[in-house]
N, C-alpha and C positions, 0 to 999 in steps of 0.2 A: 456169427462173428466166427473168423479163422481163428485158429487153437493158439496162433502166436499173435503175439505184437506185429505186422509188415507195415511200416508206411509207404514202402512203396507199390504195394496192392491198392492204395485207394487215394493217395494225395492226386496225383494227379488228375484222377478220375472224378474228384469229389472237384478241384478245381474247374476243368471245363463243365461241368454241372452247373455250377453256382454263377459263372460268365454265362452260360448259354442260357440259363432260366432268367437273366435280369435282376438278378439281388443287390449285385451293386449298384442297380443304377437307381439314380437319385431325379426325380419328377416332382415338379410342385406340388405339394400338396396343402391344401390352405387349410385344412383340418387339422394340420402337424405343424409342429413347432422345425424349424430348420435348423440344424445343425452342419455347419460349413467347416470344413479342413482343406488347406491347401497345400498340395507337396511339395515339399522344397525341390524343383525341379533338377535332378542329376542330368549331369554332362551327357553329352551322347559322344562323345571320347572314351567314357568311361563304362565299366563296368562294375556289378556289387561287390561290394566291399563287408567287413563287419559295421564300419562306420555307419554305412546304408541299412544296415541288417536291422542294427538298433533302430535308427531314426525310421525306418517302414514298422517296424514291430510296436512299435511306442505308439504309433497313429493308426496303425489298424488295429491295436488292442483299444484306444479310446472311439473309434467309429462303430467296431463291432458293438462295442455297450452302448453307444447311443441309440444304433441303429435298433437294438434288442428292448433299450426303454420308451420305443416310439416314435423317437423323432423322426424328420425327414432328412435321414443323413447323406451327405455330401463329401466325398472327399475325392477331391479333383487332381488326375495326376498330368504331369507332363516332363517332358524334357526339356534340355537347355542348350543353345546352338554354340556355346562356348567359344566365341571367338578367337582368343590365343590361344586356347589348346586346340580348337580344331585345324586352324591354320598352321600351327607346329605340325601337326601330324599328316596334312596335306601337302607340306612343303616338302617334309623327310620323303612321301610318297613319290613325290614329281620329282626328286633328288636321284631316286634309286633308278629313274628313268632316263636320265641326264637332263631333265630340265628344270626352269626356274621359272618362276609366277611372271618376271617379264617376259618369258617366250612363248608362255601360253595366251598373254592378255588378262586381264579381270574378266572378261565375260567367261572366257577359255578356264581360268581358274575358279569364278562363279559354279559353273557346271559341274565340274570335280566337286567341288563341297557338297552342292547337293545331291551328288551320286553317293558320297562319303555318308550324309544325312539319312540318305533310304536302306542302306547297307547296316549301319552300324546302330542309327536309335532304338532299331527296336529289340535290340539285344537285352539290353540292360531292365528293357517292358518286361520280356519275357524273363530275365531272373527276378525280379521282384514278384510275379507272379508265383514260381515255384516258392515263395516265402508265404504265399498265401493273401497277398496284398489285395482287400476289396476295396478295391478302386473301382471308380463310375467309367472304367475304359471308351467308353463310346462317348469322353467328352476330352479325351487326349489330348494336351495341347501341347505345341512346339513354342519355342520363344521368336519363330520366325515366320509363324502362320499368318495368314492375312490377315487375321481379327487383331492378332499381338502389332504387327506391322501399322495396322490403321489405328490404334490405342498410341502407339509410341510417337505416329506424325503426330496427330492431337497434341498429345502434353507438350513434346518440344515447342510446336507452334506456340501454345497458349504462354508456355512459360518466357518464348523469346519475345513473345508482344507484351507481357508483363516486366519487359528488361531483368528476366531472375536470369537467362541463360546470353552469356555471354561470349567474344571470342577476345582472345588476349593472351600476352605474352607473360607467364608467370613459373616458377618454380614446380616441376612437376617428376615425379619418377620414370625415368627410362631405363630401357632394357636396349642396349647397344646388341644384344644378339637378336632380339624379334623383330628391334626398332620401331619401337612402339612406346606410347606415352602406358605405365601402370595406374592402375587406382590403389589408394594404401590399404585394399584388401587382397594384395594381388603381390603383393611384396611379403615374404617371410625373411623373417629376422635370426640371424644364427651369429653366437659369440664365437670371435675371430681374434688371432694371436696377428698386431701391428706394430708399427711405430707413431712415437711423436717424433717428427723433425724439426729442430729447432734452428732457426735462421735468424739472423742479422739483417735487418733493413737500415742503412745507414738514415740518420735524419739530415737533411739537405741543409747545409749551411753550420752543422753544427758538428762538433768532435765526439758524437754520443750515435748509438745504434738501440734503436726498438727491437726485440729477443721476441718472435714470434712464433709459435707450437701448431706444426699442421699433419692430420695423417693422410695429407692427398696434395706433396707439393708439387704434383702436375698440374694442380688449379692453378698456380702464381700469376701465372701468365694472365688469368683474367681478374688478378687483384685491381681494386679501384679507389681501395684504402686502407689504413689503418686506425682501430679504433680504441681507444683507452677511454677508460670511465671519468666520465667529467671532476670525480669527486678523491678522486687518484693522485695525491699529492705526488707522487714521484712524478708522473705525466701532464699534468692539467696545465702545464706552462707551455707544453708540444703543441695543444690543438689549435689549428691552422697553420702548423707548418706542416712540410713534407718530408715523407721518408723516398728513398730512391730506391724502386724495385730491383732485386739484383737479379743478374743475368742480362736483363733487357734495358736496364739504366732508365727505368720509366720514372717519372714524378708524381706521386700519387700524396692524398691527402690526409693528415692523420685530423680523424673525427673524435668528437666526444659522446657516446652512445653507454646507456647502463645496460649493454648487451656485453660491453665487456668485464668479466669478473675481477674485483680485484683480491679477490684468493686465490683465483682459482689460475697454476702457469705462474708467466709472467706477468698477465694484466693486458697484455698488448694482443689482440685480436686481429690478424687478415682477413680483410672484407672482400667478398668475393659474390657478387649478387649473383652469377649467372651459373653457381655452380652449387649453391647451398641456402637452403629454405631461409635460416636463419637472419645469414647476409643479406638475402632478400629485400625484407625486412628491412633492414637496417639502411639499405641504398636507399627506399622508398622513404624513409624520413630525412636522409640528408642528398637528396636528388645525385646519387652518385648513378654515373655512367655501369650499364649494363653488357659487361663484355663475355661473350660464350667461346671458350680455347678448343670446343673438342667437336667434329663431328659427329653425325646419328650412329655410326659404326664403333664410336669408343677410340677412335684416332683422333691426333690432334691436326688442328686446324691450322691455317699461315699466321694466326697472333702467334704461334708458339714459334718462329722464329725457325731455326736450323732444327726443330723437332718437330714439323707438319711431317703429316703423314705415318708418324709411331702411334703404334698400339699406346694406351694410357701408361700401361704396365712400363712397358719397355720406356718410353718418357720418363718416366719415375726414377727408373733405371741410371739412365744417363744422365739428367738433370741433375741428380743428389752426387753424382763425381763431380761433375762442374762444380758446384756449389762449396764440395770438398776442397778441390783446386784452387776456386778463388777464395777460401778462407770465409767464406758468408754461412757456412754449414757450422754452428757453435756444438750440436751433440745430435744423437739421438736415444730415444729413450726407451723403450719397450713396452705397448699399450693392447691392453685388451679389450674389444667395445663390439660393438651389436653394427653388423655387416647388413646391407638389406639384398634379397638375391630373389630374380624374378621367379614367382612360384611354379613357371609352367618349365623353363630352360635350364633354371639355378645359375644364370649370367649374374654378376654383380651390379645394382642396379646404380645408376647414375642420378643423382640429381642435379636435373640441367633446366635453364629455362629455354622455355620452348611456347610457341605461340599455338593454343590448342582453345578448345571449346568447356567454358565452365557454367557451373550452375552455381548461384548464388547461394549459400547455405545458411545466412542468419537470419531472415525472413523466415524462411522455411522451417528452420530449427527450434523457434520458440515455441509454438502451437504442440511443434512433436514432443517437447519435456513437457508441459505441461497436460497433455493428454495423460502421460503417466505417473506425474504428480497428483492429479484429479482421479486417479482412479481408473480413468477408463479403459486404461489396457494394464494387466496386472503381467510383471514377471514373477516364475517358480521356477527356485527359489527367488524369495524376494530380492535377495542380497545382489541379485546380476544387474537389479534395477540403478545400482551404485554405478556399472561399468558402462551403460546407456547414460547416465548423467552426464558423466566423467567425459565422455566423446563425444554429445549434442552439446555441450557448455564452451568447448574448444574447438568445434569443428570450423573446418576450414573449405573455403569455393573446391567442389568436387571437378575435378576435370573428367570429362565424358569423351572426348575425344580421342580415337584408337587409329593408328598409323596402317590398318588394316585392310581388305576386300571382303571378308569374310564380314557380315553383321548386318545393322539397321544404317543404310546409308544415314548420313545429313543429310537435314530436308534442307540446304540452303544450294542455292543459285548463283552464281555473280553472270551481270552482264559484261562482256570482255569489250562494249563500246563505250560505254558509260561508266562501269565500276559499280553499278546497284546491286546489292547486296538483297537476295529475295530470297523471305521464310516463309513457305506453303506445304498446305496438308496436301495438296494436288500439284503433280509436276507439274510448272510452268512452259510456256513455250515461246511467251513474251515478251521482253523486260515492260514493265509498266511507267517507266519513265522515258524511255529514247523509242519503244518498240522494237526495236532488237530482236532478232532471234537467235542473236550467237551467244545464247547459255550455258554456261558449263556450271555443272554440279561440284559442291564440297566432295573433294577424295576421300575424308576420312568416316569411318563407322563409329557408333554412337560404342561405349562400354557395354559390356553383357550386361554390367549390372541396371544400366537404364530400362530396360526392358523387362528385368529381372525386380524391379521397384514397383513396377503395374499390376506383379501376377496376380494379385488377389483378387483385381476387378478386371482388367484385360482378358482375362479367362471365361469371363462371364456377359462378356459383349459389348464394355465401355469401347468407346464413347455413346453408341446407341441405347438408347433407353428402355432396354431389357426384362421380360419378367424376369428370367435369374436373374440379374443384377439385382434387382427390386428384395428377388425372396433370400437369395442366400448369401447378401451382402447387407451388414460385415461379418466376416467369418466370427467361428467360434475361439480356436485354439492354434497357433502355429507352436509346430514341434522343429526344435533345430539344437545344433548345437553351439556351446559356448565361443568358440573360435569365428564367428560370422556374426553374431549381437550387435557389434558397434556397426556394424554396416549397413548387410541386408535389411537387417529387423528396421534399425535404424530408417531406411530408404523407402522401407516398405508403409513405413508409418508417416512420415510426412509428405509420402506421393496420397496417400488416402485422404490426409486431412485436406489437403490441398488441390485435388481434384474431384473427390466424392463429398466432402464436408464431411465423414466420417472415418473414426478408425477401422483399419483393416480387419483386427482381429482383436479379441476381448481380454486372450490368456496368451502370453510367450512362454513354453514349457522347455527350459534350457534342460538339454542333458550332456552328461562326460562324452569321454572318449572311451573307446572301447582299446584297452591296452591287452599286452600280450600278460605270458603268467609271470612275470617278471617286473612287470609294472612298466614296463617299455612302451611307447608309442610306435604304434604298426608302420612302418618304411620298409619302402623298396630297399633301401640302403643297406637296413639290417637285415632283410630276408626272414622278418618276422610274421611278415602277413598272411593270414590265414582266408581261405577262399571260401564264402560261405555255401556254395553248391557244393563242393565238396563235400561238406561237413551235413548237410540235409543228404546226399547221398546214402551217407555212414549210419546216420542216426535220423533222420527224420526231419522235416521242418519244424515239426510241434517242439521235439527235444530244441533245437537250435534257439526257439524263441524265448523257450520258459528259461533258459539257461541264459539268455542274456536280461531278461525283466528279473530274475530270481535275483533279490539282492541289490538289486540299484536302486538309487534316491535321485530325484533329481540334481540336474546342477553337479553331482559326481561323477568322476571315472570308476569305470567297471574293468573289472580284469577276465579275460579270456582263458579256458582253457580244455583243453579235450578232456580232461578228468570231471570237469563240471556240465559238459554236455551230456556225458554216460550215465553222472549221478539223474541227470533230469530223463533221461533215455529208460531207466528204471524207473522212475515215478511213472513214464508213460506205459511200461509192462504192469506195475501195480493195478494203473486206473483198470489195464486192460484186461488183464486178470480177475481182478474184482466184478467187473461189468458183465464178463463171461461168467461171472459166478451165479449175479444175479439173475441174468439172462434163462439161463439154463434151468436154474431154482423154479421158475415162471413158466417153465414150458410144461404146457400140458391142463394149468390153471387158468382161472377167471381172476387177474388183480383187481381187488377192489378198492375202493377210495378210503380216505382215514377215515371220513364221517360212518363209512359200514363199517368199521372194526374194532375192537375194545384193544385198549395200547397197554402195555407193560411199561415199566418203569423203563428197563431199557430202549423201550422203543420214544417213547416221551423223551429222554434225556438225547438221542440221536436229533431228534426233531428239533430240539431247544437247541442244539449246536449247531443246528443246521442254520436256525434264525438269526444266531450272532452271528454265523458267517455272511451271510445275507444283508443284515445290516454293516459290517466290517467292511465288508469289498465295497459295497456301494458310495460306502462314507469313503473309504482310500483313494476306488477309482474317481471322484468327483475331486480329488485334491491330488489327481494325480500321481500317486504314491504306489506305482503299480509293484515294488520289491515286496511291500509289505501284505500288498491283497496277494501276491504269488505265492509268500509264506501262509497266510491264513490258511490260502486253501492245498497248499501242499500238507498241512498238519491235521487240516480236517478229514481229508483223504485217505491219506496215510495212517495217520493214526485214530483218528474218530470214528471212521466208517470200518476202514481197511481192516486194523489191527484189535478195533474193540467191538464194533456195535456187528459185523460179517461175523466171527468169532461167535457172540454170544446170542446172536438169532440162529446158529447151525442146530440145535437140537429141536427147535420149535419147527424147523422146515422138515424135521425127518419125524415131526412130531406124528399121532395118529390123531391128534386133538387138530381137527380144521380149524376151528377158530385162532388158533396161537399162530397155527400155519398161515391161513389166511392175513392174520394182521404182520407176521412178519415180512411177506411179500408185498403188501401193500406198503408198508413203510421202507423197505428197501428199495423199490422199485420210486416212492414219492423222492426219499432222499437223493438217490442217484440220478433223476431226472433233473432236480434242480440244481444238485451240484457240477451237472454237465454244464448247465447254461451257466454258471457262475466261472465256468474254466469256460466256456466258449473263446472269450475275448481274447485269452490267450495261446492258445491252443486249440485252433478252429479246426483240426484236420479230424483228430482224432475224437475230441467231444462229439462233431455230428456224425460219424460213423459208427459211433458208438449207439448215437440215440434213435439213430435210425433202425435198430434190432431192437429196439426197448418194445414192452408191450404197451400197445394204444398212442404209438406216437405216427405219424406222417408228416413228411415233406421233410426240408432241411433246418436243424436248431436256430439258424442264421436268422429267421422268419419271427422263430419264439420270444415270447416278452420276456424279460430279465426279471429274475424274483424277485419282489416283494416283501419286506421286511412284514410279518404277520404276529402283533404284540399276543394274537393267542395261542397262537402255538409255541409262543416263547416258555414256558411250563418250567417258571424261574426253579418253585420249589422241587418239581418232581426231579429236574437237574443238581441243584443242590444235594438233593438226597441220594442220588444214583451216586453221585460222586463222590458219597461214603463209601458205598460199595466196590468202588472201584480204589478208594485209599487201600480196601482192605485185599483185594486181588493184589494190588503193586506190592502191599509190605510182605504178602508170602512170597512174591516172587524174588522180592531184593533177601529176603532174608535166606533163601535158596542160593540166591547167588554169590551172597559172602561166605557162605559157609561151604563151596561148592558142591550143593545137592544140587543132581541131577533134574531138571523140574519136571520129567515124566515121575518122582518118587510120590509117593501118597502122602499127606502127612494129617495129622487131629490140629484141628482148630479147637482153641479153647476162648470163650470171650465174654469179658465182662464190657457189658453196655445197657443201655436204657432202649435201645433200637429195635428188639428181639422181631419185633414184627416186621419190621424194616430189611432186617437181613434175612430172617426166615423167608419172605414172597419172591426173595433174590437169593435163594440158595443152590440152585442149580446152576445158576452163574458162576456163582464164588466156587462153587468145586470143581466146575468144570475149568474154567481159568486160572486160579489159582494151584489147582493139582494137588487140591484135600479131600480127604474120604470121608470127612463126617466135622459137623460143627457141633459143639458144646458150649453152652450156655452156664456160666457162672456167677455165681454173687459176689467173689473176691479174689484177690491175686493168689491167697494162702490154698485156695481149692486148686490151683494149677501145678502146684508140685513144686521142687526145686528146680529141677533140670529141665528149664524152658528159655526158650527164645521172647524176649517182651518187644512188641510194637506200639507204640501208645498214638492212637489217632483223635482224630475229630470224634469217629464215630464212635469207638470203645479201646478198651486194649485186647491185645491178642496176645496169646499165649502159645506156643509150637514147643511141642517136648521134644528137647535137643537128640534124643536118641535117635526120633525119626528122622532128621534132619543129615545126623551124620554118625559113622560109627568113631567112638569117642575116642578107644584106644587109639585104633587107624589115625585119625586126623593130629591128636598129640603126638603121635610121632611122627608124623610126618610136619607138624611144626616145629617141631626140635631139629628135625633133619633141615629145613629151612633156614631157622635161627641159625643154624651152626657154620651154614655154608656163606650167609649175612656174616656173620662173625668173620670169617676167613676174609671178607671182601672187605669189611671195615679195617682188619688189621694190614691190609696191604696197602690201601690208600693213607692208612695213618703213618705207615714207615715212611713212603714216598714223599709224603708232605713234610715229616720231620727230618727227612735228609736235607740239610741245607744245600749240598751239592746240587742234589736236584732242581729245589725252589730257585737258585741262583742260575744254574746254566740251561735249563728248559727255557723254551718259547711259553711267554707268560698264558697266550689261549691254553696249552697244554698242563699248566698250573692249577690254573681255573678249571679247567673239566675235571679234572684229579677232586679240586674240593666241592665242586658240585654233585661227583659220583658218592663223596663221604658223607654229605649231609641227605642223600637219596637213602644210602645203607641204612644212616642212623634212624631216617625217618621208618623206612619196612621193617627196624629190628624193634621198634616201639610197637608199629602196629600186629607182629607176630606175637609180640609178649602178651600184648591185650588179648590176644584172641589165645594164648593158652589160657589166661587165666579165666576169660570165658567158659573154656570148656574144663 
């Protein structure tokens, strides 16, 4: 081993060896239990960010743990074609060349898209490798691979034939910039300051008007009714009459509908079925016309009259001025509300009626809800099941068509002669009704999520009945962030149940976001994102991985900071240096097994602590409590093994007594061997590099068995017994610290105890680690004399002569000087706080700070006075 921990010297080398040796490959083995994890496929347009790093580290830790436990562990990687995101990138690229989609044509555009995929899809894969991801890269799948395309067609046609897929006009999310429909998951909401415009709609034939309020006045050209609550006494007599739509003087009916809230606003609601999802439902109930007044690019159409061709916001501006002029505008009220934006381009999304392809969700949702209710699928933490239920029980039909060219094209053809609609798994060439060959395929592609919904089984060969599908499906755990639980997770569950008749996975582990050190979400706009590759280059992959896992709890957000990674780097250094010490101590010696040596109290104590760590880490990993598992190993390695046990056995290693030396070496190597295996799932590189240098080891640690709890080596009585010895050492160290006594100063210990034999047999350890020169057993406190420091412990009472810890007169003088300084500070703070001018005029924070200082100095005064009394 090199003298200093230098991850750059071995991380890439090790990863290449792991991959080339086939350690990551999962091949069906009927003698083993399969364990399957499907990687959420990152976009081909993306690159590794801290969210990816967290997600992949969690998955990798699970897979490495299960692989070492003897499972046939498959972690199947992939990338997503990301229809909108990729198309936006390619359009931007063509724009820089002075080209448009229309100029290059569909085939030319797709040629560019595949070239883009070939160039960039591998980028994030290589970045995942830098993190240490132990995926079966031989199975790397792209969501538009031939096998995925085959699965998409199979599923679409089957759902179409069951009448669960249909084409119709409904309200969808529309991006006027990307000019495509969006799913709910592709819309990001943010709070924006806007207005409520209150407008009078005169009642036909009456000398009254209904006052309506809207946040989007430009949609009023599509109003086809005004709704009032049928129980509202103010308006119920007007139901069935008409109002006159301002500006265009069009008569529209007044309808009674409970959608109108009597307690909100004026109680009157304008109904625009083509531009609002709630209004669309009202329109269906009352058989209202659906009038769309906007074009796909967000400009107004001919139904907007003189505003035709204007951008929606320019139309709004001019329309409001005309309403003011005509007297129809009552008032403008500022209003803050959530506004949807396209996740890719940021444009404000327009709810709009459009003819699209939809999946009927009601029938598919029920079995998916029951699967979670019946515990066939478990959410970790369980509270996220409520989010899932809420979404699934209120689910709407899923819009699956996109007005793009990159993606799985909808497998539906239309006969241009007879109008026949043909849905087929294989491209048709002849119309089955009229025999015409004049067929054209639907122009739209499927929502990216449609193929992602099939990910757990399309990657294993579905619809073919493959050996992999039989062995590795269903999966065991899905790891994902809480931001997409109600979409991707839900559609995978209903798809697995519908097409495989089994749930796609048994556990859904939900993790939080990685935020910056101030708790803010990382984003391009804030400029607070951190590149994991830069961190890896500086600190090593293991330091980053451990920092992401340490302290994390399922479902909770975590904060990234360089200081945290640096602390984890220090932990790696600690492990490295301790391991070098063990390996160097073993050089030239045959390391015996535990059965061949006699174990001391200290040996049995560290073995007992190891067994506790094995038991607790295994339990916590099975419950996905990575933060707790990492903390257990941090405490064990840093405190138990490095700070205590190594120091305890140093005399034995230098001893001429070969039995003592052999025992110490056997335990050191045994404990380090097992500790490295426990740590390997979290920090794979450093553990494997060290493991290969341990005496008696061969090959990679990755393929070794994960430690199992051994009750015969729990040594519970010995652990408790030696714990008493450690109490003595800690008590003496604490007494020295309290009195500012140098740790190197040797003191005499006087002990009243019933455990003389236990203390005597560990005298060497106590003297060395406590910094003592002798141990004297006494019968009572009276024998200790007056000037002593007393520590009452479970194992006995310890007395230390005060004169050995401190020069009493010198210490008294120091403390008296300190007391005078503290009194000066108290008088200063007291004077300020009793000055009414200061209290009245100074900022509140400054006054509070002074009060806090005064209280602190008062506490310090009491402490110093007590120390003087003790002296």
